[in-house]
C-alpha positions in Angstrom: 6.3 19.6 5.6 6.1 16.0 5.7 6.9 16.0 1.9 10.2 18.0 2.6 11.0 15.6 5.8 10.3 12.2 3.5 12.9 13.8 1.0 15.3 14.4 3.8 15.3 10.7 4.2 16.9 10.9 7.5 14.0 10.4 9.7 12.0 7.2 10.1 8.3 7.4 8.7 6.9 7.0 12.2 8.6 10.1 13.1 7.5 12.1 10.5 4.1 10.9 11.6 4.6 12.1 15.0 6.1 15.6 13.9 3.2 16.1 11.7 0.6 15.7 14.3 -0.5 12.1 13.7 -0.9 9.5 16.3 -0.1 6.6 14.4 2.0 6.2 11.5 -0.8 4.1 9.6 -3.2 7.3 10.1 -0.6 9.4 8.4 0.1 6.9 5.6 -3.6 6.9 4.9 -3.8 10.5 4.8 -0.7 10.8 2.9 -1.8 8.6 -0.1 -5.2 10.2 0.0 -3.7 13.5 -0.7 -0.5 12.9 -2.6 -1.4 9.4 -4.1 1.5 7.4 -2.8 2.4 6.2 0.2 5.1 7.5 2.2 7.7 5.0 1.6 7.1 5.3 -2.1 7.4 9.5 -2.5 10.5 8.8 -0.4 12.0 6.4 -3.1 11.0 8.5 -5.9 12.0 12.2 -4.2 15.3 11.4 -2.3 17.8 13.9 -2.6 
């Protein structure tokens, strides 16, 4: 879900973190980087539609 929201580019990363159940964008960013291998911002830049 987070990957699709990041690709769309319409929502701020803070809002994507909230919608995906994270209390802070920092925790979301850390877990996203551990899972995907890049930060949410880097992922968004590479995959923007």
